[in-house]
mmCIF file of the C-alpha atoms, coordinates in Angstrom:
data_MODEL
# 
_entry.id   MODEL 
# 
loop_
_atom_site.group_PDB 
_atom_site.id 
_atom_site.type_symbol 
_atom_site.label_atom_id 
_atom_site.label_alt_id 
_atom_site.label_comp_id 
_atom_site.label_asym_id 
_atom_site.label_entity_id 
_atom_site.label_seq_id 
_atom_site.pdbx_PDB_ins_code 
_atom_site.Cartn_x 
_atom_site.Cartn_y 
_atom_site.Cartn_z 
_atom_site.occupancy 
_atom_site.B_iso_or_equiv 
_atom_site.pdbx_formal_charge 
_atom_site.auth_seq_id 
_atom_site.auth_comp_id 
_atom_site.auth_asym_id 
_atom_site.auth_atom_id 
_atom_site.pdbx_PDB_model_num 
ATOM 1  C CA . MET A 1 1  ? 84.025 -174.337 51.335 1.00 0.00 ? 1  MET A CA 1 
ATOM 2  C CA . ASN A 1 2  ? 83.068 -173.351 47.792 1.00 0.00 ? 2  ASN A CA 1 
ATOM 3  C CA . LEU A 1 3  ? 86.679 -173.785 46.676 1.00 0.00 ? 3  LEU A CA 1 
ATOM 4  C CA . LEU A 1 4  ? 86.698 -177.307 48.103 1.00 0.00 ? 4  LEU A CA 1 
ATOM 5  C CA . ASP A 1 5  ? 83.441 -178.132 46.309 1.00 0.00 ? 5  ASP A CA 1 
ATOM 6  C CA . GLY A 1 6  ? 84.794 -176.754 43.060 1.00 0.00 ? 6  GLY A CA 1 
ATOM 7  C CA . PHE A 1 7  ? 88.019 -178.728 43.408 1.00 0.00 ? 7  PHE A CA 1 
ATOM 8  C CA . ILE A 1 8  ? 86.110 -181.949 44.084 1.00 0.00 ? 8  ILE A CA 1 
ATOM 9  C CA . VAL A 1 9  ? 83.822 -181.427 41.081 1.00 0.00 ? 9  VAL A CA 1 
ATOM 10 C CA . ILE A 1 10 ? 86.778 -180.746 38.794 1.00 0.00 ? 10 ILE A CA 1 
ATOM 11 C CA . MET A 1 11 ? 88.584 -183.860 40.039 1.00 0.00 ? 11 MET A CA 1 
ATOM 12 C CA . SER A 1 12 ? 85.411 -185.909 39.497 1.00 0.00 ? 12 SER A CA 1 
ATOM 13 C CA . LEU A 1 13 ? 85.264 -184.706 35.906 1.00 0.00 ? 13 LEU A CA 1 
ATOM 14 C CA . VAL A 1 14 ? 88.942 -185.603 35.448 1.00 0.00 ? 14 VAL A CA 1 
ATOM 15 C CA . GLU A 1 15 ? 88.167 -189.055 36.825 1.00 0.00 ? 15 GLU A CA 1 
ATOM 16 C CA . LEU A 1 16 ? 85.300 -189.473 34.348 1.00 0.00 ? 16 LEU A CA 1 
ATOM 17 C CA . VAL A 1 17 ? 87.584 -188.541 31.464 1.00 0.00 ? 17 VAL A CA 1 
ATOM 18 C CA . LEU A 1 18 ? 90.434 -190.850 32.517 1.00 0.00 ? 18 LEU A CA 1 
ATOM 19 C CA . ALA A 1 19 ? 88.324 -193.862 33.567 1.00 0.00 ? 19 ALA A CA 1 
ATOM 20 C CA . PRO A 1 20 ? 84.721 -193.647 32.385 1.00 0.00 ? 20 PRO A CA 1 
ATOM 21 C CA . PRO A 1 21 ? 82.101 -195.902 33.973 1.00 0.00 ? 21 PRO A CA 1 
ATOM 22 C CA . ALA A 1 22 ? 81.343 -199.264 32.340 1.00 0.00 ? 22 ALA A CA 1 
ATOM 23 C CA . PHE A 1 23 ? 78.039 -198.131 30.840 1.00 0.00 ? 23 PHE A CA 1 
ATOM 24 C CA . MET A 1 24 ? 79.821 -195.333 28.938 1.00 0.00 ? 24 MET A CA 1 
ATOM 25 C CA . VAL A 1 25 ? 82.485 -197.599 27.402 1.00 0.00 ? 25 VAL A CA 1 
ATOM 26 C CA . SER A 1 26 ? 81.842 -200.028 24.565 1.00 0.00 ? 26 SER A CA 1 
ATOM 27 C CA . ALA A 1 27 ? 82.436 -203.721 25.264 1.00 0.00 ? 27 ALA A CA 1 
ATOM 28 C CA . SER A 1 28 ? 85.195 -203.910 22.624 1.00 0.00 ? 28 SER A CA 1 
ATOM 29 C CA . ALA A 1 29 ? 87.266 -201.197 24.329 1.00 0.00 ? 29 ALA A CA 1 
ATOM 30 C CA . GLY A 1 30 ? 88.154 -203.473 27.260 1.00 0.00 ? 30 GLY A CA 1 
ATOM 31 C CA . PRO A 1 31 ? 88.490 -202.557 30.914 1.00 0.00 ? 31 PRO A CA 1 
ATOM 32 C CA . ALA A 1 32 ? 90.241 -199.402 31.944 1.00 0.00 ? 32 ALA A CA 1 
ATOM 33 C CA . ALA A 1 33 ? 93.608 -200.038 33.587 1.00 0.00 ? 33 ALA A CA 1 
ATOM 34 C CA . VAL A 1 34 ? 93.744 -196.691 35.393 1.00 0.00 ? 34 VAL A CA 1 
ATOM 35 C CA . ASP A 1 35 ? 93.444 -196.809 39.204 1.00 0.00 ? 35 ASP A CA 1 
ATOM 36 C CA . LEU A 1 36 ? 91.875 -193.593 40.470 1.00 0.00 ? 36 LEU A CA 1 
ATOM 37 C CA . GLY A 1 37 ? 90.926 -194.576 43.999 1.00 0.00 ? 37 GLY A CA 1 
ATOM 38 C CA . GLY A 1 38 ? 92.442 -191.437 45.493 1.00 0.00 ? 38 GLY A CA 1 
ATOM 39 C CA . ILE A 1 39 ? 90.481 -189.132 43.243 1.00 0.00 ? 39 ILE A CA 1 
ATOM 40 C CA . SER A 1 40 ? 87.255 -191.035 43.938 1.00 0.00 ? 40 SER A CA 1 
ATOM 41 C CA . ALA A 1 41 ? 87.840 -190.693 47.664 1.00 0.00 ? 41 ALA A CA 1 
ATOM 42 C CA . LEU A 1 42 ? 87.781 -186.906 47.343 1.00 0.00 ? 42 LEU A CA 1 
ATOM 43 C CA . ARG A 1 43 ? 84.054 -187.052 46.567 1.00 0.00 ? 43 ARG A CA 1 
ATOM 44 C CA . GLY A 1 44 ? 83.488 -188.147 50.148 1.00 0.00 ? 44 GLY A CA 1 
ATOM 45 C CA . PHE A 1 45 ? 84.524 -184.698 51.329 1.00 0.00 ? 45 PHE A CA 1 
ATOM 46 C CA . ARG A 1 46 ? 81.278 -183.316 49.922 1.00 0.00 ? 46 ARG A CA 1 
ATOM 47 C CA . LEU A 1 47 ? 79.596 -184.806 52.992 1.00 0.00 ? 47 LEU A CA 1 
ATOM 48 C CA . PHE A 1 48 ? 81.219 -182.090 55.073 1.00 0.00 ? 48 PHE A CA 1 
ATOM 49 C CA . ARG A 1 49 ? 78.686 -179.677 53.603 1.00 0.00 ? 49 ARG A CA 1 
ATOM 50 C CA . VAL A 1 50 ? 76.084 -181.291 55.872 1.00 0.00 ? 50 VAL A CA 1 
ATOM 51 C CA . PHE A 1 51 ? 78.091 -180.250 58.919 1.00 0.00 ? 51 PHE A CA 1 
ATOM 52 C CA . LYS A 1 52 ? 78.401 -176.735 57.551 1.00 0.00 ? 52 LYS A CA 1 
ATOM 53 C CA . LEU A 1 53 ? 74.628 -176.593 57.126 1.00 0.00 ? 53 LEU A CA 1 
ATOM 54 C CA . ALA A 1 54 ? 74.072 -178.002 60.609 1.00 0.00 ? 54 ALA A CA 1 
ATOM 55 C CA . ARG A 1 55 ? 76.155 -175.213 62.077 1.00 0.00 ? 55 ARG A CA 1 
ATOM 56 C CA . GLU A 1 56 ? 74.129 -172.496 60.385 1.00 0.00 ? 56 GLU A CA 1 
ATOM 57 C CA . TRP A 1 57 ? 70.659 -174.076 60.242 1.00 0.00 ? 57 TRP A CA 1 
ATOM 58 C CA . LYS A 1 58 ? 69.163 -174.549 63.721 1.00 0.00 ? 58 LYS A CA 1 
ATOM 59 C CA . SER A 1 59 ? 66.329 -176.915 62.752 1.00 0.00 ? 59 SER A CA 1 
ATOM 60 C CA . MET A 1 60 ? 68.750 -179.195 60.886 1.00 0.00 ? 60 MET A CA 1 
ATOM 61 C CA . ARG A 1 61 ? 71.100 -179.238 63.880 1.00 0.00 ? 61 ARG A CA 1 
ATOM 62 C CA . ILE A 1 62 ? 68.200 -180.300 66.117 1.00 0.00 ? 62 ILE A CA 1 
ATOM 63 C CA . LEU A 1 63 ? 67.225 -182.996 63.600 1.00 0.00 ? 63 LEU A CA 1 
ATOM 64 C CA . LEU A 1 64 ? 70.778 -184.390 63.483 1.00 0.00 ? 64 LEU A CA 1 
ATOM 65 C CA . GLU A 1 65 ? 70.938 -184.427 67.291 1.00 0.00 ? 65 GLU A CA 1 
ATOM 66 C CA . LYS A 1 66 ? 67.665 -186.395 67.420 1.00 0.00 ? 66 LYS A CA 1 
ATOM 67 C CA . ILE A 1 67 ? 68.975 -188.873 64.853 1.00 0.00 ? 67 ILE A CA 1 
ATOM 68 C CA . VAL A 1 68 ? 72.120 -189.472 66.929 1.00 0.00 ? 68 VAL A CA 1 
ATOM 69 C CA . LEU A 1 69 ? 70.057 -189.974 70.097 1.00 0.00 ? 69 LEU A CA 1 
ATOM 70 C CA . THR A 1 70 ? 67.774 -192.403 68.266 1.00 0.00 ? 70 THR A CA 1 
ATOM 71 C CA . VAL A 1 71 ? 70.731 -194.442 67.035 1.00 0.00 ? 71 VAL A CA 1 
ATOM 72 C CA . PHE A 1 72 ? 72.007 -194.714 70.606 1.00 0.00 ? 72 PHE A CA 1 
ATOM 73 C CA . ASP A 1 73 ? 68.534 -195.747 71.808 1.00 0.00 ? 73 ASP A CA 1 
ATOM 74 C CA . ILE A 1 74 ? 68.133 -198.533 69.260 1.00 0.00 ? 74 ILE A CA 1 
ATOM 75 C CA . SER A 1 75 ? 71.660 -199.881 69.723 1.00 0.00 ? 75 SER A CA 1 
ATOM 76 C CA . ASN A 1 76 ? 70.560 -202.007 72.699 1.00 0.00 ? 76 ASN A CA 1 
ATOM 77 C CA . PHE A 1 77 ? 67.697 -203.437 70.665 1.00 0.00 ? 77 PHE A CA 1 
ATOM 78 C CA . ALA A 1 78 ? 70.040 -204.178 67.740 1.00 0.00 ? 78 ALA A CA 1 
ATOM 79 C CA . LEU A 1 79 ? 72.430 -206.044 70.036 1.00 0.00 ? 79 LEU A CA 1 
ATOM 80 C CA . LEU A 1 80 ? 69.574 -208.091 71.501 1.00 0.00 ? 80 LEU A CA 1 
ATOM 81 C CA . LEU A 1 81 ? 68.258 -208.846 68.002 1.00 0.00 ? 81 LEU A CA 1 
ATOM 82 C CA . PHE A 1 82 ? 71.725 -209.996 66.898 1.00 0.00 ? 82 PHE A CA 1 
ATOM 83 C CA . ILE A 1 83 ? 72.004 -212.329 69.904 1.00 0.00 ? 83 ILE A CA 1 
ATOM 84 C CA . PHE A 1 84 ? 68.587 -213.869 69.169 1.00 0.00 ? 84 PHE A CA 1 
ATOM 85 C CA . MET A 1 85 ? 69.454 -214.339 65.497 1.00 0.00 ? 85 MET A CA 1 
ATOM 86 C CA . TYR A 1 86 ? 72.738 -215.995 66.426 1.00 0.00 ? 86 TYR A CA 1 
ATOM 87 C CA . ILE A 1 87 ? 71.069 -218.370 68.918 1.00 0.00 ? 87 ILE A CA 1 
ATOM 88 C CA . PHE A 1 88 ? 68.328 -219.361 66.483 1.00 0.00 ? 88 PHE A CA 1 
ATOM 89 C CA . ALA A 1 89 ? 70.885 -219.863 63.703 1.00 0.00 ? 89 ALA A CA 1 
ATOM 90 C CA . LEU A 1 90 ? 72.813 -222.255 65.969 1.00 0.00 ? 90 LEU A CA 1 
ATOM 91 C CA . MET A 1 91 ? 69.583 -224.059 66.855 1.00 0.00 ? 91 MET A CA 1 
ATOM 92 C CA . GLY A 1 92 ? 68.678 -224.333 63.169 1.00 0.00 ? 92 GLY A CA 1 
ATOM 93 C CA . MET A 1 93 ? 72.091 -225.819 62.378 1.00 0.00 ? 93 MET A CA 1 
ATOM 94 C CA . GLN A 1 94 ? 71.605 -228.447 65.097 1.00 0.00 ? 94 GLN A CA 1 
ATOM 95 C CA . VAL A 1 95 ? 68.129 -229.385 63.873 1.00 0.00 ? 95 VAL A CA 1 
ATOM 96 C CA . SER A 1 96 ? 69.183 -229.707 60.223 1.00 0.00 ? 96 SER A CA 1 
ATOM 97 C CA . GLU A 1 97 ? 72.032 -232.155 60.922 1.00 0.00 ? 97 GLU A CA 1 
ATOM 98 C CA . PRO A 1 98 ? 71.318 -235.757 59.755 1.00 0.00 ? 98 PRO A CA 1 
# 
């Protein structure tokens, strides 16, 4: 896993050199024409470290399990809230018509 982290950090540095962010480039230099979407996507792999920690760290694994259960519990409420918002938006559109 450390090799993967090192590879991702090195590729991020390469990305910064090839296409620096807008705040690091002067306005007269113009926009960078380099497309580095594939290199930027590699930074997402750093999230896998959380799963590695969850495997080794019991209290974090329990916390992640509770978060997943909570998301499932509030999904019914979120659906009901969406339906109410949709109905009241339709009612508001009918009331505002001339």
